[in-house]
C-alpha positions, -999 to +999 in steps of 0.1 A: +474+077+316+439+090+305+422+114+328+391+093+328+408+066+350+402+069+387+432+071+410+414+069+443+427+034+451+393+022+461+379-009+442+351-001+417+317-015+426+308-040+399+277-036+379+249-062+383+260-079+351+297-080+361+288-094+396+265-121+380+292-131+356+318-134+384+293-155+404+290-178+375+328-181+372+331-188+409+304-215+409+320-231+378+355-232+393+342-245+426+323-273+409+350-283+384+383-278+402+397-298+431+406-268+453+420-267+488+394-259+515+408-225+522+404-215+485+368-229+485+360-208+516+375-177+501+355-181+469+323-188+488+328-156+508+334-136+476+303-152+461+281-143+491+293-107+488+283-107+452+249-123+459+242-095+484+253-069+459+230-084+432+201-086+456+205-049+465+208-038+429+176-059+420+157-044+449+167-009+438+156-016+402+123-031+414+116+000+435+123+023+405+100+003+383+073+004+409+076+041+412+073+048+374+040+064+365+029+073+331+018+109+329-012+120+308+013+133+282+026+098+277+059+104+295+070+084+324+079+100+357+088+088+392+060+088+418+064+083+456+067+047+466+036+033+483+043-003+495+014-027+490+005-055+514+014-081+488+049-066+480+066-083+511+081-117+503 
């Protein structure tokens, strides 16, 4: 077994792209398959967890983008976040 594999026993948090792909798979299966109610509920619950994960990751990315500031030298650096009145949705 390669030493790069984790043996902690905890599930790996999916990336945004992985979570989005899984969401697409869940929606497709829920729309196309005749599934028992219990299965539909389980897939819905999994989907809602993935939606929350995606929303969190998007919010983090948006915050980082808002904090980027171009320095005089042309390099980007992070600046302190200052929320604007228009940033609340």
